Each structure stands twice: as structure tokens, then as C-alpha cells.
N, C-alpha and C positions, 0 to 999 in steps of 0.2 A: 586416453588413454580415462577409464573409468577406476578408478579406486571405491575401498571401501571405506575408507576413513579419509577426512578432509582438514586440509586445514582452520585451525580458529578463527582466523581473520575470515574468513567464508563464509562460517556459520555462524559466528560474529554478525555480521551483515544481516545475513537472511533473516536473523533474531531480532534485529532492530528494525528493518524492515515489517515484519509481523507484528509488534508493537506497534511501529507509527499508521499499520494500515486497520489497527485495535484502535486508536487515540482517531484518526480520521474519521471512522464508521459513530465516535462516539459524540467528536465536537460536529461532522455534518445535523445528526439528532439535533446538537443543543442547537443551531446553526437554525435546521427549522424551527424549531420552536420559539426562535424569535424572527420569523417573517421568512425565512430565505427560501430558497427554494430551489433542488436538486435537481440541475441540469441534462444528467443521462439520465436522460428516457428510458433506462433497462432499469433503473436504481427504481426511477421514483416509481412505477410501478411497482416494484417490492413492496417498498418504502408505503405505499396503500393499501397494498394489500396485508402486512403481517410489518413488527419494524425487526421480531427471530428470524422472517425469511430474511430482511435484507443483509442481515450482522452475520446471520451461520454460509449465503452467499457470496458478502465479502470476503470472508478468511478463508471461507473453502476455496473461491477463486485464486487470493494471493496465495492461499499455499500450496496448492497442487503448480503453480509458475514459480514457487519456489523452491518447488520441488524440482522439478523437471531444471529448472538454473542451475541449481548448483549439480545436477548429478550432470549435467552437459558442461563443466563450467570451466573445463583446456579445452574446448571445440573452436575453430575460428571460425570470426565469422567473414573477415576481411580483412587486409593485410597487418597486421597486431593487433586488430581488438578481436576478441576473446569473448564467450558465453557470461565470464568475469564482470567481465567491466558492466555490460548490460545491469544486476545485483546494483552495483555502485553506484550507475545512475538511476537507476529507480532510489535507491537510499537515497538520494542528493533528492533528486524529485521528487517524492514523500518530505522529506525535510522541509521543503520550499510550500509546501501543499499546506504544513501544519503550522506556519509562520501562518499566514497566509489567511486560515481557518481563522486563528488566532487572535488576527485581526480583525476580523468582519465580528470574532465574539465581542469584542474592546468597541466598535462601533454600534453595535446593537445596548450595547449594555453602558452606549452615551460618556464613554470617560473622552 
């Protein structure tokens, strides 16, 4: 069922993912400035072309995916798993990624 008003926790999750995506872009650029390497070949091409393109594309892609996940949050995927569970998994995954990036930045700083 599609609705025009969504639960607060679903929207907070989506906003959290968007902010973590912004942090990921920022930390990625800092890691690259400290000698790191972008492993995603497509993002590496965007970064080489323009940092603005990289950030814009990353945020647009994340926003579009979140929009689709929010709209379809009640769709059942398998058994008891619904689309909204994918958002929670993305939030956990992004949180772990940010933790890893902070660790890499600490290593680069020599702490």
C-alpha cells in the first residue's frame, strides 16, 4: 500500500543514510588526499574528472535510491523481509563504512 505520509522512524532512517553518504564523500576525498585509492572504478573516473561531479553523482544516486526505498517501504521481498529492512541494513552498512574510513584517516595521520 502506498501512502502520502510516512512514519517518522522511516524518514529519520532515510535522512541518516543521506547524511552518512555526505560524510562518506567527504571522508573519501580526505583519504584520497592522504594517498588512498578509490576502489570503485566508476567513482574513480568521476573523481579524476571533477570532485563536483563525484559528489553530485553520489548524492543524486543515494537520494534517488532512498526515494524509491521510502515509496516502496511496505513491499514484501521474501518471507518476513520488506523493503524498509533494506534501509535499516543500508544505515548499518554506512555506519560501519564511516567507522572504517575514520580508522583509515587515523592511520594516515599517524596516531
